[in-house]
N, CA, C and O of each residue as an XYZ file, in Angstrom:
680
protein
N       3.724    -17.112     -2.015
C       2.981    -16.442     -1.442
C       2.932    -14.918     -1.952
O       3.855    -14.323     -2.508
N       1.567    -14.378     -1.624
C       1.511    -13.185     -2.101
C       1.516    -12.286     -0.786
O       1.133    -12.690      0.312
N       1.987    -11.055     -1.043
C       1.936    -10.164      0.344
C       1.289     -8.778     -0.348
O       1.805     -8.274     -1.345
N       0.318     -8.328      0.180
C      -0.195     -7.027     -0.254
C       0.029     -5.992      1.084
O      -0.415     -6.251      2.202
N       0.655     -5.011      0.810
C       1.073     -3.939      1.537
C       0.180     -2.752      1.271
O       0.222     -2.257      0.145
N      -0.672     -2.209      2.238
C      -1.581     -1.222      1.727
C      -1.070     -0.087      2.970
O      -0.117     -0.229      3.736
N      -2.015      1.044      2.892
C      -1.507      2.116      3.718
C      -1.938      3.747      3.088
O      -2.063      4.002      1.890
N      -2.047      4.347      3.778
C      -2.086      5.673      3.534
C      -0.980      6.166      2.895
O      -0.103      5.304      2.953
N      -0.538      7.307      2.215
C       0.431      7.894      1.924
C       1.469      8.390      2.716
O       1.073      9.278      3.470
N       2.757      8.107      2.819
C       3.795      8.292      3.735
C       3.879      7.386      4.796
O       4.442      7.577      5.873
N       3.270      6.369      4.414
C       3.322      5.335      5.773
C       4.515      4.547      5.877
O       4.903      4.031      6.925
N       5.261      4.441      4.424
C       6.447      3.505      4.368
C       6.358      2.252      3.651
O       7.224      1.380      3.725
N       5.247      2.162      2.917
C       4.624      1.027      2.007
C       5.975      0.528      1.141
O       6.539     -0.562      1.236
N       6.305      1.596      0.316
C       7.432      1.528     -0.611
C       8.726      1.032      0.231
O       9.282      0.007     -0.165
N       9.165      1.609      1.211
C      10.204      1.396      2.125
C      10.159      0.002      2.464
O      11.034     -0.772      2.076
N       8.914     -0.458      3.366
C       9.320     -1.957      3.503
C       9.087     -2.685      2.562
O       9.663     -3.746      2.801
N       8.571     -2.740      1.611
C       8.797     -3.443      0.048
C      10.034     -3.703     -0.217
O      10.393     -4.872     -0.357
N      11.009     -2.537     -0.345
C      11.997     -2.608     -0.514
C      13.169     -3.288      0.371
O      14.185     -3.827     -0.068
N      12.823     -3.152      1.581
C      13.744     -4.236      2.503
C      13.149     -5.465      2.561
O      13.824     -6.421      2.942
N      12.103     -5.598      2.277
C      11.578     -7.315      2.418
C      12.401     -7.765      0.893
O      13.082     -8.786      0.800
N      12.216     -6.945     -0.055
C      13.030     -7.629     -1.417
C      14.549     -7.759     -1.168
O      15.113     -8.732     -1.668
N      15.182     -6.979     -0.529
C      16.472     -7.220     -0.060
C      16.886     -8.360      0.470
O      17.805     -9.066      0.053
N      15.834     -8.637      1.893
C      16.057     -9.551      2.559
C      15.664    -10.970      2.087
O      16.269    -11.997      2.394
N      14.558    -10.888      1.292
C      14.002    -12.449      0.863
C      14.110    -12.453     -0.695
O      13.778    -13.448     -1.339
N      14.483    -11.556     -1.161
C      14.754    -11.704     -2.854
C      13.134    -12.186     -3.236
O      12.956    -13.186     -3.932
N      12.325    -11.619     -2.869
C      10.981    -11.690     -3.519
C      10.676    -10.319     -4.081
O      10.928     -9.259     -3.508
N       9.967    -10.490     -5.550
C       9.882     -9.112     -6.417
C       8.784     -8.361     -5.735
O       8.038     -8.910     -4.924
N       8.691     -7.125     -6.063
C       7.602     -6.380     -5.740
C       7.180     -5.485     -6.579
O       8.051     -4.866     -7.190
N       5.810     -5.179     -6.834
C       5.202     -4.279     -7.756
C       4.884     -2.850     -6.767
O       4.549     -2.707     -5.592
N       5.084     -2.199     -7.545
C       4.558     -0.754     -6.994
C       3.530     -0.396     -7.529
O       3.582     -0.183     -8.740
N       2.239     -0.208     -6.807
C       0.788      0.127     -7.678
C       0.967      1.563     -8.176
O       0.197      2.009     -9.027
N       1.998      2.323     -7.651
C       2.146      3.937     -8.424
C       2.589      3.486     -9.542
O       1.892      3.759    -10.519
N       3.612      2.824     -9.736
C       4.141      2.429    -11.139
C       3.382      2.095    -12.126
O       3.617      2.518    -13.258
N       2.333      1.271    -11.855
C       1.287      0.929    -12.777
C       0.395      2.003    -13.013
O       0.177      2.407    -14.156
N      -0.216      2.566    -11.854
C      -0.892      3.798    -12.003
C      -0.479      4.959    -13.224
O      -1.158      5.386    -14.158
N       0.817      5.250    -12.835
C       1.554      6.340    -13.758
C       1.602      5.583    -15.071
O       1.178      6.235    -16.026
N       2.026      4.347    -15.338
C       2.278      3.873    -16.579
C       0.915      3.947    -17.476
O       0.886      4.306    -18.653
N      -0.325      3.498    -16.614
C      -1.629      3.877    -17.189
C      -1.980      5.418    -17.677
O      -2.521      5.852    -18.693
N      -1.525      5.941    -16.699
C      -1.893      7.826    -16.892
C      -0.886      8.305    -18.160
O      -1.285      8.917    -19.150
N       0.331      7.944    -17.944
C       1.323      8.833    -19.024
C       1.051      7.890    -20.372
O       1.325      8.442    -21.437
N       0.606      6.697    -20.432
C       0.180      5.981    -21.617
C      -1.077      6.666    -22.406
O      -1.293      6.522    -23.609
N      -1.689      7.266    -21.700
C      -2.989      7.735    -22.049
C      -4.074      6.503    -22.114
O      -5.041      6.544    -22.875
N      -3.837      5.529    -21.335
C      -4.824      4.204    -21.400
C      -5.827      4.728    -20.405
O      -6.893      4.123    -20.294
N      -5.623      5.642    -19.777
C      -6.781      6.399    -18.833
C      -6.964      7.860    -19.036
O      -6.066      8.522    -19.556
N      -8.191      8.446    -18.615
C      -8.364      9.725    -18.438
C      -8.127      9.992    -17.095
O      -8.055     11.202    -16.878
N      -7.995      9.360    -16.221
C      -8.006      9.691    -14.725
C      -6.620     10.345    -14.585
O      -5.818     10.333    -15.519
N      -6.379     10.873    -13.487
C      -5.155     11.611    -12.642
C      -4.730     11.105    -11.675
O      -5.375     10.207    -11.135
N      -3.830     11.421    -11.301
C      -2.989     10.806     -9.766
C      -4.029     11.236     -8.779
O      -4.003     10.736     -7.655
N      -4.840     12.017     -9.061
C      -5.709     12.587     -7.547
C      -6.931     11.811     -7.690
O      -7.751     11.910     -6.778
N      -7.194     11.049     -8.688
C      -8.499     10.368     -8.615
C      -8.434      9.110     -7.905
O      -8.614      8.033     -8.475
N      -8.135      9.245     -6.444
C      -8.071      7.709     -5.790
C      -8.955      6.834     -5.944
O      -8.671      5.718     -6.380
N     -10.165      7.186     -5.617
C     -11.267      6.198     -5.712
C     -11.644      5.577     -7.163
O     -12.058      4.418     -7.168
N     -11.546      6.160     -8.193
C     -11.836      5.844     -9.317
C     -10.313      5.188     -9.769
O     -10.368      4.256    -10.572
N      -9.304      5.514     -9.415
C      -8.096      4.409     -9.665
C      -8.173      3.150     -9.104
O      -7.887      2.150     -9.763
N      -8.575      3.093     -7.810
C      -8.646      1.715     -7.111
C      -9.692      0.900     -7.931
O      -9.504     -0.313     -8.019
N     -10.677      1.404     -8.482
C     -11.553      0.942     -9.379
C     -10.974      0.338    -10.646
O     -11.376     -0.744    -11.073
N     -10.129      0.971    -11.175
C      -9.648      0.828    -12.097
C      -8.491     -0.086    -12.272
O      -8.304     -0.798    -13.259
N      -7.679      0.004    -11.149
C      -6.544     -0.898    -10.913
C      -6.676     -2.031    -10.151
O      -5.814     -2.910    -10.171
N      -7.547     -2.091     -9.564
C      -7.709     -3.357     -8.514
C      -8.175     -4.562     -9.477
O      -7.826     -5.693     -9.137
N      -8.911     -4.415    -10.612
C      -9.282     -5.788    -11.455
C      -7.712     -6.138    -11.738
O      -7.321     -7.219    -11.296
N      -6.889     -5.410    -12.355
C      -5.759     -5.650    -13.022
C      -4.810     -6.434    -11.745
O      -4.368     -7.584    -11.754
N      -4.716     -5.693    -10.990
C      -4.006     -6.346     -9.695
C      -4.366     -7.819     -9.129
O      -3.652     -8.795     -8.896
N      -5.586     -7.622     -9.015
C      -6.432     -9.017     -8.719
C      -5.897    -10.172     -9.535
O      -5.330    -11.144     -9.036
N      -6.130     -9.988    -10.898
C      -5.700    -11.013    -11.611
C      -4.148    -11.262    -11.676
O      -3.750    -12.423    -11.760
N      -3.241    -10.198    -11.639
C      -2.073    -10.410    -11.329
C      -1.905    -11.361    -10.082
O      -1.199    -12.341    -10.319
N      -2.279    -11.295     -9.136
C      -1.802    -11.909     -7.767
C      -2.683    -13.411     -8.354
O      -2.088    -14.410     -7.950
N      -3.613    -13.667     -8.979
C      -4.189    -14.963     -8.920
C      -3.063    -15.799     -9.784
O      -2.712    -16.945     -9.501
N      -2.578    -15.053    -10.845
C      -1.441    -15.718    -11.573
C      -0.302    -16.176    -10.769
O       0.131    -17.328    -10.757
N       0.213    -15.039    -10.001
C       1.176    -15.345     -9.189
C       0.961    -16.582     -8.356
O       1.817    -17.467     -8.349
N      -0.144    -16.677     -7.658
C      -0.579    -17.821     -6.980
C      -0.651    -19.199     -7.604
O      -0.209    -20.243     -7.124
N      -1.206    -19.048     -8.618
C      -1.344    -20.150     -9.528
C      -0.188    -20.504    -10.188
O      -0.336    -21.457    -10.954
N       1.124    -19.943    -10.116
C       2.226    -20.272    -10.575
C       3.221    -20.552     -9.525
O       4.371    -20.905     -9.787
N       2.769    -20.390     -8.346
C       3.558    -20.783     -7.080
C       4.759    -19.855     -6.676
O       5.737    -20.139     -5.983
N       4.378    -18.473     -7.390
C       5.412    -17.472     -7.450
C       4.938    -16.466     -5.940
O       3.848    -16.177     -5.446
N       6.136    -16.205     -5.632
C       6.103    -15.020     -4.552
C       5.932    -13.891     -5.200
O       6.388    -13.781     -6.338
N       5.231    -12.830     -4.577
C       5.121    -11.354     -4.963
C       4.729    -10.482     -3.902
O       3.983    -10.802     -2.977
N       5.213     -9.471     -4.057
C       4.884     -8.276     -2.884
C       4.205     -7.095     -3.829
O       4.798     -6.694     -4.830
N       2.868     -6.552     -3.418
C       2.217     -5.885     -4.131
C       1.885     -4.506     -2.889
O       1.143     -4.551     -1.908
N       2.722     -3.376     -3.377
C       2.257     -2.426     -2.376
C       1.729     -0.983     -2.899
O       2.242     -0.439     -3.878
N       0.779     -0.474     -2.245
C       0.237      0.810     -2.692
C      -1.226      1.112     -2.146
O      -1.892      0.288     -1.520
N      -1.612      2.315     -2.443
C      -2.895      2.879     -1.830
C      -4.062      2.288     -2.370
O      -5.161      2.499     -1.856
N      -3.905      1.506     -3.447
C      -5.219      1.182     -4.266
C      -5.506     -0.389     -4.128
O      -5.758     -1.145     -5.066
N      -5.431     -0.679     -2.965
C      -5.941     -2.036     -2.635
C      -7.280     -1.920     -1.666
O      -7.184     -1.459     -0.528
N      -8.270     -2.282     -2.101
C      -9.617     -2.077     -1.703
C      -9.755     -2.936     -0.267
O      -9.290     -4.074     -0.215
N     -10.378     -2.369      0.827
C     -10.270     -2.916      2.098
C     -11.085     -4.124      1.946
O     -10.820     -5.051      2.712
N     -11.826     -4.247      1.278
C     -12.713     -5.625      0.992
C     -12.089     -6.420     -0.177
O     -12.822     -6.920     -1.030
N     -10.846     -6.533     -0.224
C      -9.857     -7.379     -1.187
C     -10.368     -8.963     -1.201
O     -10.489     -9.607     -2.243
N     -10.642     -9.472      0.096
C     -10.857    -10.950      0.301
C     -12.143    -11.208     -0.650
O     -12.333    -12.289     -1.207
N     -12.805    -10.348     -0.744
C     -14.223    -10.999     -1.528
C     -13.870    -11.188     -3.099
O     -14.678    -11.669     -3.893
N     -12.517    -10.736     -3.470
C     -12.114    -11.055     -4.873
C     -11.645    -12.202     -5.183
O     -11.443    -12.539     -6.349
N     -11.377    -13.062     -3.995
C     -10.717    -14.200     -4.415
C     -11.310    -15.272     -3.668
O     -11.770    -15.098     -2.540
N     -11.314    -16.672     -4.421
C     -11.758    -17.935     -3.957
C     -10.873    -18.368     -2.873
O      -9.741    -17.894     -2.785
N     -11.375    -19.361     -1.923
C     -10.390    -20.057     -0.832
C      -9.106    -20.226     -1.365
O      -8.138    -19.638     -0.881
N      -9.004    -21.136     -2.519
C      -7.907    -21.649     -2.912
C      -6.728    -20.465     -3.297
O      -5.574    -20.855     -3.473
N      -7.029    -19.111     -3.412
C      -6.393    -18.188     -3.504
C      -5.926    -17.665     -2.017
O      -4.762    -17.399     -1.719
N      -6.838    -17.588     -1.314
C      -6.772    -16.667      0.160
C      -5.878    -17.218      0.624
O      -5.113    -16.486      1.253
N      -5.537    -18.636      0.568
C      -4.697    -19.448      1.532
C      -3.209    -19.026      1.173
O      -2.296    -19.553      1.808
N      -2.952    -18.175      0.263
C      -1.863    -17.853     -0.318
C      -1.335    -16.311     -0.369
O      -0.294    -15.889     -0.874
N      -2.252    -15.677      0.230
C      -2.371    -13.955      0.081
C      -2.161    -13.382      1.635
O      -3.006    -13.658      2.487
N      -1.357    -12.825      1.860
C      -1.165    -11.927      3.093
C      -1.575    -10.660      3.037
O      -1.020    -10.056      2.119
N      -2.330    -10.013      3.657
C      -2.640     -8.624      3.598
C      -1.999     -8.004      5.181
O      -2.050     -8.540      6.289
N      -1.349     -6.565      4.730
C      -1.345     -5.668      6.014
C      -1.065     -4.381      5.542
O      -0.469     -4.029      4.524
N      -1.780     -3.494      6.773
C      -1.949     -2.030      6.214
C      -1.312     -1.463      7.157
O      -1.541     -1.705      8.342
N      -0.232     -0.449      6.652
C       0.746      0.433      7.592
C      -0.484      1.343      8.078
O      -1.335      1.634      7.238
N      -0.618      1.815      9.427
C      -1.232      2.845      9.937
C      -0.664      3.539     10.920
O      -0.412      2.932     11.961
N      -0.395      4.703     10.832
C       0.114      5.766     11.758
C      -1.072      6.133     12.809
O      -2.261      6.238     12.508
N      -0.534      6.300     14.042
C      -1.814      6.729     15.054
C      -1.289      8.521     14.655
O      -0.316      8.985     14.060
N      -2.442      9.112     15.304
C      -2.555     10.346     15.344
C      -1.148     10.952     16.206
O      -0.352     11.829     15.868
N      -1.197     10.184     17.332
C      -0.185     10.967     18.133
C       1.322     10.360     17.534
O       2.297     10.914     18.042
N       1.523      9.653     16.862
C       2.732      9.397     15.870
C       2.985     10.779     14.980
O       4.026     11.426     14.876
N       1.929     10.971     14.486
C       1.838     11.860     13.305
C       2.135     13.055     14.045
O       3.176     13.581     13.654
N       1.603     13.609     14.915
C       1.649     14.801     15.550
C       3.157     15.076     16.009
O       3.688     16.183     15.931
N       3.754     13.963     16.481
C       4.994     14.009     17.151
C       6.176     13.723     16.086
O       7.308     13.961     16.508
N       6.078     13.299     14.909
C       6.920     12.919     14.144
C       6.772     13.347     12.560
O       7.350     12.765     11.643
N       5.900     14.459     12.415
C       5.501     14.852     11.140
C       6.796     15.226     10.309
O       6.881     14.853      9.139
N       7.873     16.011     10.949
C       9.123     16.418     10.227
C       9.818     15.302      9.799
O      10.390     15.339      8.710
N       9.849     14.406     10.432
C      10.655     13.058     10.019
C       9.876     12.404      8.895
O      10.465     12.032      7.880
N       8.280     12.220      9.079
C       7.670     11.681      8.220
C       7.877     12.232      6.845
O       7.967     11.446      5.902
N       7.968     13.671      6.638
C       8.333     14.268      5.477
C       9.767     14.257      5.127
O      10.055     14.111      3.939
N      10.568     14.372      5.878
C      11.837     14.053      5.673
C      12.165     12.657      4.788
O      13.046     12.617      3.930
N      11.411     11.665      5.102
C      11.565     10.309      4.810
C      10.994     10.149      3.659
O      11.420      9.146      3.085
N       9.999     10.873      2.933
C       8.965     10.834      2.003
C       9.829     10.531      0.669
O       9.153     10.035     -0.233
N      10.977     10.704      0.422
C      11.825     10.311     -0.622
C      12.759      9.134     -0.564
O      13.487      8.971     -1.543
N      12.838      8.345      0.373
C      13.776      7.166      0.929
C      13.868      6.242     -0.232
O      14.975      5.777     -0.504
N      12.779      5.908     -0.984
C      12.764      4.873     -2.179
C      12.652      5.445     -3.568
O      13.449      5.292     -4.493
N      11.420      6.195     -3.557
C      10.854      7.230     -4.864
C      11.229      8.605     -4.750
O      11.561      9.086     -3.667
N      11.193      9.239     -5.777
C      11.340     10.911     -5.630
C       9.852     11.199     -5.800
O       9.231     10.670     -6.722
N       9.340     11.918     -5.046
C       8.173     12.819     -4.971
C       8.353     13.980     -5.691
O       9.070     14.832     -5.166
N       7.838     14.233     -6.848
C       7.887     15.498     -7.571
C       7.351     16.497     -6.846
O       7.976     17.557     -6.827
N       6.001     16.386     -6.042
C       5.531     17.700     -5.429
C       4.848     17.134     -4.383
O       3.872     16.426     -4.634
N       5.253     17.358     -3.067
C       4.841     16.630     -1.644
C       4.203     17.723     -1.109
O       4.082     17.633      0.113
N       3.691     18.859     -1.662
C       3.554     20.119     -0.982
C       1.902     19.845     -0.362
O       1.338     20.451      0.548
N       1.369     18.672     -1.244
C      -0.219     18.552     -0.666
C      -0.150     17.387      0.800
O      -1.163     16.802      1.185
N       0.991     17.243      1.359
C       0.869     16.200      2.425
C       0.815     17.376      3.605
O       1.665     18.266      3.630
N      -0.089     17.310      4.422
C      -0.202     18.122      5.632
C      -0.430     17.066      6.911
O      -0.631     15.858      6.781
N      -0.368     17.650      7.921
C      -0.546     16.917      9.121
C      -1.753     16.560      9.376
O      -1.885     15.569     10.095
N      -2.892     17.205      8.905
C      -4.229     17.079      9.251
C      -4.444     16.191      8.139
O      -4.978     15.219      8.674
N      -4.355     15.973      7.038
C      -4.388     15.085      5.974
C      -3.980     13.701      6.229
O      -4.807     12.796      6.120
N      -2.670     13.452      6.585
C      -1.998     12.350      7.150
C      -3.140     11.762      8.300
O      -3.672     10.659      8.177
N      -3.359     12.514      9.209
C      -4.243     12.026     10.333
C      -5.701     11.718      9.946
O      -6.385     10.910     10.575
N      -6.108     12.362      8.948
C      -7.376     11.734      8.528
C      -7.381     10.887      7.702
O      -8.484     10.356      7.569
N      -6.503     10.470      6.988
C      -6.115      9.271      6.015
C      -6.018      8.137      6.780
O      -6.748      7.177      6.532
N      -5.234      8.110      7.659
C      -4.772      7.243      8.799
C      -5.862      6.796      9.504
O      -6.114      5.594      9.406
N      -6.678      7.588     10.299
C      -7.786      7.401     10.963
C      -8.842      6.476      9.969
O      -9.216      5.316     10.139
N      -9.146      7.356      8.962
C      -9.747      6.417      7.970
C      -9.731      4.754      7.754
O     -10.547      3.837      7.848
N      -8.372      4.904      7.423
C      -7.832      3.416      7.105
C      -7.941      2.425      8.311
O      -8.316      1.255      8.227
N      -7.575      3.041      9.377
C      -7.861      2.021     10.564
C      -9.457      1.704     10.948
O      -9.803      0.648     11.477
N     -10.254      2.647     10.643
C     -11.680      2.490     10.577
C     -11.997      1.362      9.599
O     -12.659      0.394      9.975
N     -11.584      1.457      8.479
C     -11.802      0.549      7.491
C     -11.155     -0.991      7.772
O     -11.743     -2.066      7.651
N      -9.970     -0.787      8.124
C      -9.149     -2.252      8.351
C     -10.420     -2.832      9.505
O     -11.232     -3.628      9.034
N     -10.524     -2.560     10.507
C     -11.260     -2.718     11.632
C     -12.729     -3.245     11.191
O     -13.171     -4.289     11.670
N     -13.493     -2.443     10.219
C     -14.521     -2.939      9.543
C     -14.563     -4.122      8.703
O     -15.420     -5.002      8.619
N     -13.525     -3.970      8.135
C     -13.306     -5.471      7.184
C     -12.563     -6.568      7.824
O     -12.556     -7.653      7.243
N     -11.985     -6.449      8.855
C     -10.936     -7.385      9.559
C      -9.851     -7.471      8.958
O      -9.460     -8.631      8.829
N      -9.168     -6.643      8.511
C      -7.923     -6.483      7.767
C      -6.705     -6.388      9.005
O      -6.764     -5.816     10.094
N      -5.746     -7.068      8.475
C      -4.538     -7.404      9.512
C      -4.018     -5.779      9.279
O      -4.130     -5.290      8.155
N      -3.435     -4.964     10.426
C      -2.880     -3.976     10.094
C      -1.465     -3.873     11.330
O      -1.453     -4.590     12.331
N      -0.454     -2.951     11.042
C       0.601     -2.696     11.975
C       0.184     -1.166     12.387
O      -0.081     -0.237     11.624
N       0.201     -1.175     13.522
C      -0.077      0.394     14.025
C       1.195      1.031     14.440
O       1.922      0.602     15.335
N       1.410      2.098     13.715
C       2.919      2.876     14.128
C       2.404      4.028     15.188
O       1.614      4.940     14.944
N       3.021      3.755     16.342
C       2.478      4.398     17.233
C       3.860      5.125     18.218
O       3.693      6.193     18.808
N       5.161      4.380     18.269
C       6.143      4.878     19.014
C       7.340      4.867     17.943
O       7.286      5.614     16.966
N       8.283      4.111     18.127
C       9.451      4.334     17.174
C       9.070      3.482     15.877
O       8.491      2.396     15.918
N       9.439      4.073     14.848
C       8.943      3.355     13.393
C       9.860      2.220     13.359
O      11.054      2.406     13.124
N       9.305      0.869     13.615
C       9.977     -0.345     13.502
C       9.267     -1.001     13.081
O       8.819     -1.935     13.747
N       8.822     -0.732     11.601
C       7.951     -1.887     10.796
C       8.882     -2.836     10.342
O       9.971     -2.579      9.830
N       8.364     -4.027     10.570
C       9.023     -5.192      9.913
C       7.973     -6.320      9.728
O       7.115     -6.423     10.606
N       7.954     -7.119      8.745
C       7.423     -8.438      8.623
C       8.431     -9.559      8.212
O       9.464     -9.464      7.551
N       7.757    -10.803      8.871
C       8.572    -11.828      8.555
C       7.713    -12.595      7.654
O       6.502    -12.689      7.857
N       8.400    -13.235      6.502
C       7.768    -13.835      5.305
C       7.948    -15.250      5.867
O       7.562    -16.224      5.221
């Protein structure tokens, strides 16, 4: 099975993937690693701030990696911000039967009451070089937009509104 873990920045995608890796011994791919590999190698002129363009560049590669994992009967988790909400349209039925998608979404209330904790846990798995661009208003806007897109595209999501207790059973 392939698990796609999406969500806005700071929602805990990488931490969830790390926990699932440890529990199920299922490998995961951080899309941020692929992004930075392309950027640092000079294979793209895009920068880490070019979110929309990065999705367009990264998704075709990720899509084919997912297909390969399904064809080989391999388990794989892919986590990151660069999975389009219309991801289903990229796969035929024989692939869709083996792919699960979930988007982590924090409510405005959660962000308002836990912003300090969100920032404090930003480096739990990967070290962020500069987190100064993360603002409460930005997180609220990104999560609100993601919720609207999930609803518009019929995507599964986990709404983080009370205690942060995100978990998935594979």
